[in-house]
DRENTORKOL-3810 file (N, C-alpha, C; in nm, 4 decimals):
REM DRENTORKOL-3810
@n.u->15.4136; n.v->4.7644; n.w->-9.8756; ca.u->15.5275; ca.v->4.6933; ca.w->-9.8026; c.u->15.6294; c.v->4.7661; c.w->-9.8507
@n.u->15.6987; n.v->4.8037; n.w->-9.7677; ca.u->15.8473; ca.v->4.8743; ca.w->-9.7791; c.u->15.9690; c.v->4.7615; c.w->-9.8585
@n.u->16.0469; n.v->4.8426; n.w->-9.8940; ca.u->16.1384; ca.v->4.7699; ca.w->-9.9753; c.u->16.2117; c.v->4.6512; c.w->-9.9196
@n.u->16.2427; n.v->4.6763; n.w->-9.7861; ca.u->16.3173; ca.v->4.5900; ca.w->-9.7233; c.u->16.2224; c.v->4.4614; c.w->-9.6517
@n.u->16.0704; n.v->4.4943; n.w->-9.6667; ca.u->16.0058; ca.v->4.3654; ca.w->-9.6244; c.u->15.9915; c.v->4.2574; c.w->-9.7354
@n.u->16.0066; n.v->4.3572; n.w->-9.8414; ca.u->15.9664; ca.v->4.3076; ca.w->-10.0104; c.u->16.0878; c.v->4.1657; c.w->-10.0338
@n.u->16.2238; n.v->4.2582; n.w->-9.9914; ca.u->16.3226; ca.v->4.1590; ca.w->-10.0193; c.u->16.3416; c.v->4.0437; c.w->-9.8978
@n.u->16.3230; n.v->4.0448; n.w->-9.7789; ca.u->16.2789; ca.v->3.9683; ca.w->-9.7188; c.u->16.1990; c.v->3.8283; c.w->-9.7244
@n.u->16.0769; n.v->3.8675; n.w->-9.7713; ca.u->15.9758; ca.v->3.7944; ca.w->-9.7890; c.u->16.0133; c.v->3.7222; c.w->-9.9292
@n.u->16.1149; n.v->3.7419; n.w->-10.0412; ca.u->16.1507; ca.v->3.6726; ca.w->-10.1204; c.u->16.2719; c.v->3.5810; c.w->-10.0830
@n.u->16.3650; n.v->3.6592; n.w->-10.0098; ca.u->16.4388; ca.v->3.5563; ca.w->-9.9222; c.u->16.4048; c.v->3.4077; c.w->-9.8842
@n.u->16.3247; n.v->3.4329; n.w->-9.7883; ca.u->16.2235; ca.v->3.3462; ca.w->-9.7205; c.u->16.2106; c.v->3.2741; c.w->-9.8037
@n.u->16.1092; n.v->3.2968; n.w->-9.8972; ca.u->16.0240; ca.v->3.2207; ca.w->-10.0050; c.u->16.1060; c.v->3.1443; c.w->-10.0826
@n.u->16.2051; n.v->3.1726; n.w->-10.1560; ca.u->16.3401; ca.v->3.1163; ca.w->-10.1808; c.u->16.3714; c.v->3.0607; c.w->-10.1112
@n.u->16.4289; n.v->3.0529; n.w->-10.0338; ca.u->16.4557; ca.v->2.9709; ca.w->-9.9159; c.u->16.3925; c.v->2.8205; c.w->-9.8858
@n.u->16.2610; n.v->2.8661; n.w->-9.8880; ca.u->16.2013; ca.v->2.7548; ca.w->-9.8442; c.u->16.1652; c.v->2.6515; c.w->-9.9455
@n.u->16.1631; n.v->2.6985; n.w->-10.0869; ca.u->16.1268; ca.v->2.6589; ca.w->-10.2151; c.u->16.2385; c.v->2.5797; c.w->-10.2274
@n.u->16.3634; n.v->2.6467; n.w->-10.2030; ca.u->16.4619; ca.v->2.5637; ca.w->-10.2747; c.u->16.5628; c.v->2.4700; c.w->-10.1488
@n.u->16.5429; n.v->2.4849; n.w->-10.0664; ca.u->16.5785; ca.v->2.4468; ca.w->-9.9283; c.u->16.7346; c.v->2.4589; c.w->-9.8697
@n.u->16.7858; n.v->2.5467; n.w->-9.9843; ca.u->16.9229; ca.v->2.5966; ca.w->-9.9206; c.u->16.9197; c.v->2.7163; c.w->-9.9947
@n.u->17.0392; n.v->2.7993; n.w->-9.9461; ca.u->17.1178; ca.v->2.9463; ca.w->-10.0122; c.u->17.1882; c.v->2.9480; c.w->-10.0894
@n.u->17.1365; n.v->2.9816; n.w->-10.2120; ca.u->17.2492; ca.v->3.0062; ca.w->-10.2843; c.u->17.2341; c.v->3.1534; c.w->-10.3698
@n.u->17.3780; n.v->3.1953; n.w->-10.3428; ca.u->17.4088; ca.v->3.3686; ca.w->-10.3494; c.u->17.3375; c.v->3.4467; c.w->-10.4612
@n.u->17.3190; n.v->3.3453; n.w->-10.6199; ca.u->17.2730; ca.v->3.4039; ca.w->-10.7519; c.u->17.1251; c.v->3.4174; c.w->-10.7267
@n.u->17.0589; n.v->3.2859; n.w->-10.6826; ca.u->16.9161; ca.v->3.3255; ca.w->-10.5883; c.u->16.8683; c.v->3.4415; c.w->-10.5516
@n.u->16.9440; n.v->3.4361; n.w->-10.4417; ca.u->16.8903; ca.v->3.5233; ca.w->-10.2830; c.u->16.9276; c.v->3.6734; c.w->-10.3767
@n.u->17.0334; n.v->3.6787; n.w->-10.4487; ca.u->17.0669; ca.v->3.8045; ca.w->-10.5542; c.u->16.9550; c.v->3.8382; c.w->-10.6616
@n.u->16.9148; n.v->3.7271; n.w->-10.7110; ca.u->16.7639; ca.v->3.7631; ca.w->-10.8321; c.u->16.6757; c.v->3.7965; c.w->-10.7546
@n.u->16.6797; n.v->3.7070; n.w->-10.6207; ca.u->16.5355; ca.v->3.7675; ca.w->-10.5423; c.u->16.5102; c.v->3.8540; c.w->-10.4881
@n.u->16.5796; n.v->3.9340; n.w->-10.4651; ca.u->16.6140; ca.v->4.0245; ca.w->-10.4189; c.u->16.6052; c.v->4.1495; c.w->-10.5417
@n.u->16.6249; n.v->4.1217; n.w->-10.6483; ca.u->16.5994; ca.v->4.2123; ca.w->-10.7209; c.u->16.4822; c.v->4.2125; c.w->-10.7716
@n.u->16.4106; n.v->4.0897; n.w->-10.8077; ca.u->16.2914; ca.v->4.0684; ca.w->-10.8111; c.u->16.2123; c.v->4.1521; c.w->-10.7240
@n.u->16.2331; n.v->4.1079; n.w->-10.6288; ca.u->16.1216; ca.v->4.2053; ca.w->-10.5065; c.u->16.1459; c.v->4.3190; c.w->-10.4514
@n.u->16.2235; n.v->4.4168; n.w->-10.5594; ca.u->16.2323; ca.v->4.5542; ca.w->-10.5863; c.u->16.1813; c.v->4.5856; c.w->-10.6779
@n.u->16.2224; n.v->4.4996; n.w->-10.8107; ca.u->16.1312; ca.v->4.5618; ca.w->-10.9722; c.u->16.0226; c.v->4.6215; c.w->-10.9703
@n.u->15.9058; n.v->4.5246; n.w->-10.9421; ca.u->15.7863; ca.v->4.6190; ca.w->-10.9743; c.u->15.7449; c.v->4.7808; c.w->-10.8659
@n.u->15.8400; n.v->4.8007; n.w->-10.7797; ca.u->15.8352; ca.v->4.9746; ca.w->-10.7513; c.u->15.9036; c.v->5.0475; c.w->-10.8473
@n.u->15.9794; n.v->4.9975; n.w->-10.9182; ca.u->16.0477; ca.v->5.1364; ca.w->-11.0453; c.u->15.9603; c.v->5.1952; c.w->-11.1056
@n.u->15.8430; n.v->5.1995; n.w->-11.0172; ca.u->15.7342; ca.v->5.2896; ca.w->-11.0921; c.u->15.7435; c.v->5.4226; c.w->-11.0081
@n.u->15.7917; n.v->5.4234; n.w->-10.8863; ca.u->15.8067; ca.v->5.5153; ca.w->-10.8240; c.u->15.9216; c.v->5.5290; c.w->-10.7639
@n.u->15.9635; n.v->5.6794; n.w->-10.8433; ca.u->16.0998; ca.v->5.7593; ca.w->-10.8305; c.u->16.1437; c.v->5.7396; c.w->-10.6630
@n.u->16.2539; n.v->5.7114; n.w->-10.6179; ca.u->16.3119; ca.v->5.7009; ca.w->-10.4801; c.u->16.2852; c.v->5.5638; c.w->-10.4080
@n.u->16.2400; n.v->5.5020; n.w->-10.5186; ca.u->16.1762; ca.v->5.3369; ca.w->-10.4567; c.u->16.3835; c.v->5.2935; c.w->-10.4378
@n.u->16.3319; n.v->5.1721; n.w->-10.3147; ca.u->16.4587; ca.v->5.1129; ca.w->-10.3296; c.u->16.5498; c.v->5.0592; c.w->-10.3939
@n.u->16.5147; n.v->5.0282; n.w->-10.4951; ca.u->16.5777; ca.v->4.9849; ca.w->-10.6451; c.u->16.6267; c.v->5.0863; c.w->-10.7158
@n.u->16.5960; n.v->5.2056; n.w->-10.6939; ca.u->16.6570; ca.v->5.3344; ca.w->-10.7756; c.u->16.8034; c.v->5.3862; c.w->-10.6957
@n.u->16.7874; n.v->5.2939; n.w->-10.5849; ca.u->16.9139; ca.v->5.3713; ca.w->-10.4796; c.u->17.0269; c.v->5.2430; c.w->-10.4486
@n.u->17.0171; n.v->5.1361; n.w->-10.5076; ca.u->17.1115; ca.v->5.0285; ca.w->-10.5461; c.u->17.2299; c.v->5.0731; c.w->-10.6226
@n.u->17.3567; n.v->5.1088; n.w->-10.5341; ca.u->17.4660; ca.v->5.1339; ca.w->-10.6379; c.u->17.4775; c.v->5.0736; c.w->-10.8014
@n.u->17.4475; n.v->4.9478; n.w->-10.7481; ca.u->17.4955; ca.v->4.8162; ca.w->-10.8650; c.u->17.4138; c.v->4.8310; c.w->-10.9989
@n.u->17.2374; n.v->4.8643; n.w->-10.9491; ca.u->17.2078; ca.v->4.8773; ca.w->-11.0706; c.u->17.1100; c.v->5.0536; c.w->-11.1072
@n.u->17.1486; n.v->5.1661; n.w->-11.0299; ca.u->17.1148; ca.v->5.2770; ca.w->-11.0134; c.u->17.0708; c.v->5.3422; c.w->-11.1818
@n.u->17.2168; n.v->5.3218; n.w->-11.2324; ca.u->17.2484; ca.v->5.3940; ca.w->-11.3604; c.u->17.1259; c.v->5.2879; c.w->-11.4356
@n.u->17.0881; n.v->5.2303; n.w->-11.4213; ca.u->16.9351; ca.v->5.1972; ca.w->-11.4930; c.u->16.8368; c.v->5.1996; c.w->-11.4389
@n.u->16.8384; n.v->5.1716; n.w->-11.3523; ca.u->16.6904; ca.v->5.2234; ca.w->-11.2434; c.u->16.6430; c.v->5.3160; c.w->-11.2560
@n.u->16.6893; n.v->5.4387; n.w->-11.2204; ca.u->16.6719; ca.v->5.5729; ca.w->-11.2215; c.u->16.6247; c.v->5.6507; c.w->-11.3211
@n.u->16.6709; n.v->5.5908; n.w->-11.4791; ca.u->16.5954; ca.v->5.7144; ca.w->-11.5968; c.u->16.4974; c.v->5.5779; c.w->-11.5954
@n.u->16.5139; n.v->5.4796; n.w->-11.6171; ca.u->16.3432; ca.v->5.3856; ca.w->-11.5824; c.u->16.2698; c.v->5.3754; c.w->-11.5307
@n.u->16.2989; n.v->5.4479; n.w->-11.3788; ca.u->16.1939; ca.v->5.4992; ca.w->-11.2683; c.u->16.1164; c.v->5.6134; c.w->-11.3547
@n.u->16.2556; n.v->5.7135; n.w->-11.3892; ca.u->16.1543; ca.v->5.8233; ca.w->-11.4190; c.u->16.0700; c.v->5.8154; c.w->-11.5724
@n.u->16.0914; n.v->5.7623; n.w->-11.6385; ca.u->16.0003; ca.v->5.6832; ca.w->-11.7641; c.u->15.8848; c.v->5.6472; c.w->-11.7026
@n.u->15.8952; n.v->5.4962; n.w->-11.6070; ca.u->15.7606; ca.v->5.4559; ca.w->-11.5641; c.u->15.6654; c.v->5.5502; c.w->-11.4670
@n.u->15.7781; n.v->5.6161; n.w->-11.4218; ca.u->15.6709; ca.v->5.7567; ca.w->-11.3429; c.u->15.5996; c.v->5.8675; c.w->-11.3742
@n.u->15.6840; n.v->5.8828; n.w->-11.5338; ca.u->15.5763; ca.v->6.0035; ca.w->-11.6100; c.u->15.4879; c.v->5.9193; c.w->-11.6894
@n.u->15.4958; n.v->5.7488; n.w->-11.7485; ca.u->15.3855; ca.v->5.7238; ca.w->-11.8008; c.u->15.2791; c.v->5.6308; c.w->-11.7428
@n.u->15.3346; n.v->5.6031; n.w->-11.6465; ca.u->15.2454; ca.v->5.4815; ca.w->-11.4781; c.u->15.1875; c.v->5.5375; c.w->-11.3726
@n.u->15.0768; n.v->5.4969; n.w->-11.3032; ca.u->15.0700; ca.v->5.5663; ca.w->-11.1708; c.u->15.1563; c.v->5.4506; c.w->-11.0933
@n.u->15.1884; n.v->5.4808; n.w->-10.9541; ca.u->15.2636; ca.v->5.3516; ca.w->-10.8731; c.u->15.1236; c.v->5.2249; c.w->-10.9003
@n.u->15.1860; n.v->5.1306; n.w->-10.8954; ca.u->15.0683; ca.v->4.9962; ca.w->-10.8366; c.u->14.9645; c.v->4.9818; c.w->-10.9653
@n.u->15.0521; n.v->5.0240; n.w->-11.1291; ca.u->14.9549; ca.v->4.9819; ca.w->-11.2398; c.u->15.0378; c.v->4.8785; c.w->-11.2896
@n.u->15.0960; n.v->4.9286; n.w->-11.4237; ca.u->15.1724; ca.v->4.8125; ca.w->-11.5276; c.u->15.2617; c.v->4.7504; c.w->-11.4370
@n.u->15.3624; n.v->4.7744; n.w->-11.3493; ca.u->15.4896; ca.v->4.6807; ca.w->-11.3179; c.u->15.3739; c.v->4.5592; c.w->-11.1766
@n.u->15.2812; n.v->4.5980; n.w->-11.1442; ca.u->15.2035; ca.v->4.5197; ca.w->-11.0680; c.u->15.1278; c.v->4.4361; c.w->-11.1488
@n.u->15.1387; n.v->4.4145; n.w->-11.2549; ca.u->15.0187; ca.v->4.3164; ca.w->-11.3018; c.u->15.0723; c.v->4.1797; c.w->-11.3247
@n.u->14.9940; n.v->4.0804; n.w->-11.3921; ca.u->15.0435; ca.v->3.9508; ca.w->-11.3952; c.u->15.0724; c.v->3.9611; c.w->-11.5450
@n.u->15.0510; n.v->4.0207; n.w->-11.6213; ca.u->15.1169; ca.v->4.0428; ca.w->-11.8074; c.u->15.2349; c.v->4.0800; c.w->-11.8043
@n.u->15.2672; n.v->4.1887; n.w->-11.6690; ca.u->15.4516; ca.v->4.2170; ca.w->-11.6903; c.u->15.4839; c.v->4.1001; c.w->-11.6163
@n.u->15.4872; n.v->4.0400; n.w->-11.5469; ca.u->15.5032; ca.v->3.9173; ca.w->-11.4909; c.u->15.5486; c.v->3.8080; c.w->-11.5842
@n.u->15.4376; n.v->3.7906; n.w->-11.6695; ca.u->15.4451; ca.v->3.6849; ca.w->-11.7506; c.u->15.5608; c.v->3.7417; c.w->-11.8721
@n.u->15.5566; n.v->3.8263; n.w->-11.8943; ca.u->15.6605; ca.v->3.9395; ca.w->-11.9965; c.u->15.7726; c.v->3.9078; c.w->-11.9588
@n.u->15.7850; n.v->3.9136; n.w->-11.8052; ca.u->15.9380; ca.v->3.8761; ca.w->-11.7625; c.u->16.0268; c.v->3.7621; c.w->-11.7456
@n.u->15.8951; n.v->3.6593; n.w->-11.7295; ca.u->15.9180; ca.v->3.5478; ca.w->-11.6981; c.u->15.9736; c.v->3.4879; c.w->-11.8629
@n.u->15.9015; n.v->3.5360; n.w->-11.9664; ca.u->15.9181; ca.v->3.4688; ca.w->-12.0933; c.u->16.1163; c.v->3.5360; c.w->-12.1366
@n.u->16.1271; n.v->3.6815; n.w->-12.0831; ca.u->16.2501; ca.v->3.7777; ca.w->-12.0687; c.u->16.3363; c.v->3.6555; c.w->-11.9915
@n.u->16.3125; n.v->3.6127; n.w->-11.8987; ca.u->16.4081; ca.v->3.5061; ca.w->-11.8012; c.u->16.4475; c.v->3.3803; c.w->-11.8855
@n.u->16.4036; n.v->3.3392; n.w->-11.9611; ca.u->16.3804; ca.v->3.1548; ca.w->-12.0679; c.u->16.4960; c.v->3.2574; c.w->-12.1340
@n.u->16.4662; n.v->3.3340; n.w->-12.2221; ca.u->16.5487; ca.v->3.4150; ca.w->-12.3361; c.u->16.6589; c.v->3.4518; c.w->-12.2976
@n.u->16.7191; n.v->3.4615; n.w->-12.1470; ca.u->16.8139; ca.v->3.5526; ca.w->-12.1387; c.u->16.8884; c.v->3.4006; c.w->-11.9745
@n.u->16.8200; n.v->3.2986; n.w->-12.0490; ca.u->16.8907; ca.v->3.1914; ca.w->-11.9359; c.u->17.0430; c.v->3.1479; c.w->-11.9803
@n.u->17.1000; n.v->3.2050; n.w->-12.0654; ca.u->17.2532; ca.v->3.1940; ca.w->-12.1055; c.u->17.2949; c.v->3.2744; c.w->-12.0703
@n.u->17.2623; n.v->3.4339; n.w->-12.0203; ca.u->17.3304; ca.v->3.4977; ca.w->-11.9803; c.u->17.3396; c.v->3.5004; c.w->-11.8682
@n.u->17.1987; n.v->3.4684; n.w->-11.7585; ca.u->17.2263; ca.v->3.4645; ca.w->-11.6151; c.u->17.2123; c.v->3.3260; c.w->-11.5665
@n.u->17.2738; n.v->3.2920; n.w->-11.4447; ca.u->17.2220; ca.v->3.1555; ca.w->-11.3864; c.u->17.0721; c.v->3.1477; c.w->-11.3296
@n.u->17.0532; n.v->3.0077; n.w->-11.4071; ca.u->16.8580; ca.v->2.9831; ca.w->-11.3612; c.u->16.8545; c.v->3.0197; c.w->-11.2688
@n.u->16.9431; n.v->2.9965; n.w->-11.1367; ca.u->16.9162; ca.v->3.0375; ca.w->-10.9908; c.u->16.8638; c.v->3.1721; c.w->-10.9745
@n.u->16.9420; n.v->3.2904; n.w->-11.0531; ca.u->16.9337; ca.v->3.3999; ca.w->-11.0671; c.u->16.8208; c.v->3.4557; c.w->-11.1232
@n.u->16.7725; n.v->3.3949; n.w->-11.2093; ca.u->16.6457; ca.v->3.4164; ca.w->-11.3268; c.u->16.5165; c.v->3.3727; c.w->-11.1834
@n.u->16.5304; n.v->3.2342; n.w->-11.2074; ca.u->16.4300; ca.v->3.1911; ca.w->-11.0624; c.u->16.4076; c.v->3.2496; c.w->-10.9588
@n.u->16.5332; n.v->3.3232; n.w->-10.9105; ca.u->16.5068; ca.v->3.4087; ca.w->-10.7831; c.u->16.4273; c.v->3.5441; c.w->-10.8314
@n.u->16.4650; n.v->3.6107; n.w->-10.8922; ca.u->16.4079; ca.v->3.6670; ca.w->-10.9397; c.u->16.2736; c.v->3.6656; c.w->-10.9818
@n.u->16.2094; n.v->3.5564; n.w->-11.0608; ca.u->16.0821; ca.v->3.5693; ca.w->-11.0864; c.u->16.0337; c.v->3.5484; c.w->-10.9439
@n.u->16.0647; n.v->3.4733; n.w->-10.8230; ca.u->15.9936; ca.v->3.4511; ca.w->-10.7055; c.u->16.0273; c.v->3.5718; c.w->-10.6445
@n.u->16.1198; n.v->3.6611; n.w->-10.6295; ca.u->16.0906; ca.v->3.7880; ca.w->-10.5920; c.u->15.9899; c.v->3.8913; c.w->-10.6636
@n.u->15.9721; n.v->3.8770; n.w->-10.7683; ca.u->15.8632; ca.v->3.9640; ca.w->-10.8545; c.u->15.7118; c.v->3.8708; c.w->-10.8142
@n.u->15.7057; n.v->3.7447; n.w->-10.7838; ca.u->15.6010; ca.v->3.7394; ca.w->-10.7414; c.u->15.5275; c.v->3.7775; c.w->-10.5994
@n.u->15.6409; n.v->3.7666; n.w->-10.5362; ca.u->15.6196; ca.v->3.7870; ca.w->-10.3670; c.u->15.5914; c.v->3.9392; c.w->-10.3400
@n.u->15.6707; n.v->3.9803; n.w->-10.4133; ca.u->15.6097; ca.v->4.1502; ca.w->-10.4174; c.u->15.4924; c.v->4.1765; c.w->-10.4662
@n.u->15.4322; n.v->4.1038; n.w->-10.5459; ca.u->15.2459; ca.v->4.1276; ca.w->-10.5984; c.u->15.2067; c.v->4.0934; c.w->-10.4382
@n.u->15.2327; n.v->3.9500; n.w->-10.4249; ca.u->15.1599; ca.v->3.9113; ca.w->-10.3223; c.u->15.1652; c.v->3.9508; c.w->-10.2092
@n.u->15.2605; n.v->4.0281; n.w->-10.1992; ca.u->15.2406; ca.v->4.0971; ca.w->-10.0683; c.u->15.2047; c.v->4.2422; c.w->-10.0783
@n.u->15.1686; n.v->4.2963; n.w->-10.1985; ca.u->15.1243; ca.v->4.3879; ca.w->-10.1988; c.u->14.9798; c.v->4.3501; c.w->-10.1985
@n.u->14.9036; n.v->4.2930; n.w->-10.2469; ca.u->14.7635; ca.v->4.2323; ca.w->-10.1991; c.u->14.7436; c.v->4.2058; c.w->-10.0946
@n.u->14.8443; n.v->4.2491; n.w->-9.9699; ca.u->14.7882; ca.v->4.2570; ca.w->-9.8531; c.u->14.7215; c.v->4.3583; c.w->-9.7964
@n.u->14.7884; n.v->4.4908; n.w->-9.8934; ca.u->14.7654; ca.v->4.5994; ca.w->-9.8261; c.u->14.6764; c.v->4.7069; c.w->-9.8568
@n.u->14.6148; n.v->4.8318; n.w->-9.8258; ca.u->14.5541; ca.v->4.8902; ca.w->-9.8291; c.u->14.4806; c.v->4.8637; c.w->-9.9630
@n.u->14.6422; n.v->4.9400; n.w->-10.0583; ca.u->14.5913; ca.v->4.9400; ca.w->-10.1804; c.u->14.6040; c.v->4.8309; c.w->-10.2711
@n.u->14.5996; n.v->4.7335; n.w->-10.2134; ca.u->14.5920; ca.v->4.6198; ca.w->-10.3071; c.u->14.6844; c.v->4.6097; c.w->-10.4379
@n.u->14.6413; n.v->4.5281; n.w->-10.5718; ca.u->14.7294; ca.v->4.5065; ca.w->-10.6821; c.u->14.6283; c.v->4.4876; c.w->-10.7892
@n.u->14.6352; n.v->4.6013; n.w->-10.8482; ca.u->14.5510; ca.v->4.5639; ca.w->-11.0060; c.u->14.6360; c.v->4.4320; c.w->-11.0973
@n.u->14.5746; n.v->4.3287; n.w->-11.0632; ca.u->14.6537; ca.v->4.2008; ca.w->-11.1370; c.u->14.6490; c.v->4.2239; c.w->-11.2414
@n.u->14.5068; n.v->4.2594; n.w->-11.3103; ca.u->14.4745; ca.v->4.2277; ca.w->-11.4412; c.u->14.4788; c.v->4.3546; c.w->-11.5520
@n.u->14.5868; n.v->4.4472; n.w->-11.5145; ca.u->14.5671; ca.v->4.5527; ca.w->-11.5614; c.u->14.6631; c.v->4.5503; c.w->-11.6755
@n.u->14.6451; n.v->4.6441; n.w->-11.7901; ca.u->14.5590; ca.v->4.7337; ca.w->-11.8269; c.u->14.4206; c.v->4.6706; c.w->-11.8577
@n.u->14.3845; n.v->4.5693; n.w->-11.8804; ca.u->14.2736; ca.v->4.5340; ca.w->-11.8961; c.u->14.1221; c.v->4.5580; c.w->-11.8046
@n.u->14.1715; n.v->4.5618; n.w->-11.6789; ca.u->14.1316; ca.v->4.5457; ca.w->-11.5361; c.u->14.2053; c.v->4.6263; c.w->-11.4430
@n.u->14.1119; n.v->4.7927; n.w->-11.3680; ca.u->14.2130; ca.v->4.8315; ca.w->-11.2992; c.u->14.1660; c.v->4.8165; c.w->-11.1767
@n.u->14.0826; n.v->4.7292; n.w->-11.1318; ca.u->14.0293; ca.v->4.7300; ca.w->-11.0042; c.u->14.1547; c.v->4.6451; c.w->-10.9366
@n.u->14.1700; n.v->4.6962; n.w->-10.8190; ca.u->14.2957; ca.v->4.6085; ca.w->-10.7035; c.u->14.2198; c.v->4.5080; c.w->-10.6340
@n.u->14.3422; n.v->4.3833; n.w->-10.6260; ca.u->14.2759; ca.v->4.3062; ca.w->-10.5630; c.u->14.3676; c.v->4.2864; c.w->-10.4542
@n.u->14.2990; n.v->4.2188; n.w->-10.3346; ca.u->14.3614; ca.v->4.1804; ca.w->-10.2182; c.u->14.2851; c.v->4.1495; c.w->-10.1266
@n.u->14.3388; n.v->4.1537; n.w->-10.0002; ca.u->14.2512; ca.v->4.0627; ca.w->-9.9034; c.u->14.1374; c.v->4.1691; c.w->-9.8589
@n.u->14.0428; n.v->4.1254; n.w->-9.8190; ca.u->13.8921; ca.v->4.1719; ca.w->-9.7893; c.u->13.9554; c.v->4.3376; c.w->-9.7071
@n.u->13.8908; n.v->4.4357; n.w->-9.7003; ca.u->13.9807; ca.v->4.5667; ca.w->-9.7264; c.u->13.9888; c.v->4.5460; c.w->-9.5311
@n.u->13.8610; n.v->4.5272; n.w->-9.4535; ca.u->13.8887; ca.v->4.4783; ca.w->-9.2887; c.u->14.0565; c.v->4.4372; c.w->-9.2180
@n.u->14.0869; n.v->4.3174; n.w->-9.3940; ca.u->14.1980; ca.v->4.2906; ca.w->-9.3026; c.u->14.3549; c.v->4.3016; c.w->-9.3905
@n.u->14.3373; n.v->4.4079; n.w->-9.4362; ca.u->14.4669; ca.v->4.4886; ca.w->-9.5401; c.u->14.5163; c.v->4.5208; c.w->-9.4246
@n.u->14.6618; n.v->4.5698; n.w->-9.4647; ca.u->14.7584; ca.v->4.5984; ca.w->-9.3791; c.u->14.7979; c.v->4.7924; c.w->-9.4670
@n.u->14.8525; n.v->4.8406; n.w->-9.3605; ca.u->14.8977; ca.v->4.9573; ca.w->-9.4103; c.u->15.0421; c.v->4.9439; c.w->-9.4138
@n.u->15.0731; n.v->5.0245; n.w->-9.5104; ca.u->15.2216; ca.v->5.0055; ca.w->-9.5365; c.u->15.3096; c.v->5.0632; c.w->-9.4234
@n.u->15.4454; n.v->5.0155; n.w->-9.3822; ca.u->15.4703; ca.v->5.0625; ca.w->-9.3087; c.u->15.4622; c.v->5.0705; c.w->-9.1454
@n.u->15.3719; n.v->4.9954; n.w->-9.1507; ca.u->15.2492; ca.v->4.9997; ca.w->-8.9836; c.u->15.3078; c.v->4.9119; c.w->-8.8844
@n.u->15.2571; n.v->4.8866; n.w->-8.7532; ca.u->15.3099; ca.v->4.7851; ca.w->-8.6694; c.u->15.3085; c.v->4.6407; c.w->-8.7333
@n.u->15.1888; n.v->4.6159; n.w->-8.7680; ca.u->15.1559; ca.v->4.4657; ca.w->-8.8414; c.u->15.2681; c.v->4.4180; c.w->-8.9630
@n.u->15.2897; n.v->4.5284; n.w->-9.0254; ca.u->15.4296; ca.v->4.5102; ca.w->-9.1314; c.u->15.5555; c.v->4.4878; c.w->-9.0303
@n.u->15.5818; n.v->4.5388; n.w->-8.9484; ca.u->15.6862; ca.v->4.5224; ca.w->-8.8710; c.u->15.7067; c.v->4.4074; c.w->-8.7808
@n.u->15.5664; n.v->4.3402; n.w->-8.7476; ca.u->15.5283; ca.v->4.2014; ca.w->-8.6597; c.u->15.6225; c.v->4.1075; c.w->-8.7411
@n.u->15.5331; n.v->4.1088; n.w->-8.8799; ca.u->15.5501; ca.v->4.0163; ca.w->-9.0344; c.u->15.7071; c.v->4.0358; c.w->-9.0614
@n.u->15.7495; n.v->4.1215; n.w->-9.0841; ca.u->15.8727; ca.v->4.1484; ca.w->-9.0848; c.u->16.0004; c.v->4.0340; c.w->-8.9833
@n.u->15.9362; n.v->4.0537; n.w->-8.8617; ca.u->16.0446; ca.v->3.9926; ca.w->-8.7461; c.u->15.9884; c.v->3.8272; c.w->-8.7551
@n.u->15.8753; n.v->3.8045; n.w->-8.7911; ca.u->15.8176; ca.v->3.6697; ca.w->-8.8120; c.u->15.9183; c.v->3.6189; c.w->-8.9063
@n.u->15.9153; n.v->3.6346; n.w->-9.0114; ca.u->15.9391; ca.v->3.6295; ca.w->-9.1448; c.u->16.0765; c.v->3.6314; c.w->-9.1387
@n.u->16.1727; n.v->3.6932; n.w->-9.0498; ca.u->16.3356; ca.v->3.6958; ca.w->-9.0274; c.u->16.3377; c.v->3.5725; c.w->-8.9744
@n.u->16.2825; n.v->3.5458; n.w->-8.8482; ca.u->16.2677; ca.v->3.4074; ca.w->-8.7547; c.u->16.2544; c.v->3.2936; c.w->-8.8660
@n.u->16.1437; n.v->3.2812; n.w->-8.9405; ca.u->16.1509; ca.v->3.1807; ca.w->-9.0239; c.u->16.2564; c.v->3.1764; c.w->-9.1532
@n.u->16.3355; n.v->3.2568; n.w->-9.2188; ca.u->16.4550; ca.v->3.2829; ca.w->-9.2725; c.u->16.5706; c.v->3.1904; c.w->-9.1905
@n.u->16.5865; n.v->3.2351; n.w->-9.0741; ca.u->16.6439; ca.v->3.1602; ca.w->-8.9782; c.u->16.6827; c.v->3.0168; c.w->-8.9878
@n.u->16.5492; n.v->2.9942; n.w->-8.9616; ca.u->16.4640; ca.v->2.8521; ca.w->-8.9622; c.u->16.4906; c.v->2.7667; c.w->-9.0522
@n.u->16.4771; n.v->2.8554; n.w->-9.1526; ca.u->16.4690; ca.v->2.7657; ca.w->-9.3063; c.u->16.6560; c.v->2.7483; c.w->-9.3243
@n.u->16.7220; n.v->2.8423; n.w->-9.3314; ca.u->16.8394; ca.v->2.8544; ca.w->-9.3534; c.u->16.9587; c.v->2.7189; c.w->-9.2632
@n.u->16.8421; n.v->2.7496; n.w->-9.1354; ca.u->16.9565; ca.v->2.5955; ca.w->-9.0263; c.u->16.8804; c.v->2.4617; c.w->-9.0351
@n.u->16.7773; n.v->2.4238; n.w->-9.1937; ca.u->16.7590; ca.v->2.3121; ca.w->-9.1792; c.u->16.8775; c.v->2.2413; c.w->-9.2863
END
């Protein structure tokens, strides 16, 4: 999926789970939604002015050592990040940490809907998990844009409750 779709999915998920709009939660969700794609130079997270000083070098390193949708798209990394968020709860607000994890998890789930799927058990198993192949979406395709519109409407509905 495209970066903007990942951010929208994360924001709507965070709104639906918490029932309210919280700026640190939304910021964390947006960053978490983009973080798995750090393994691809030129991804949206490498273009954000606030974090690109860190994400561009990290992306260059990740791209040299990993293929796209390998290590950063596995549950093992999500578990490690969850532990990191717990350890850093004094540095970041709990809402930002929770948002980051919501964003990261929704990114993995959304990419599982695409043609490539995600290797959730990487590095132990390289097999990509996802929907049955005939049901998978093409990144940037019409179905993704319809999904984006539906999520935008759902987000507006959640925000108004």
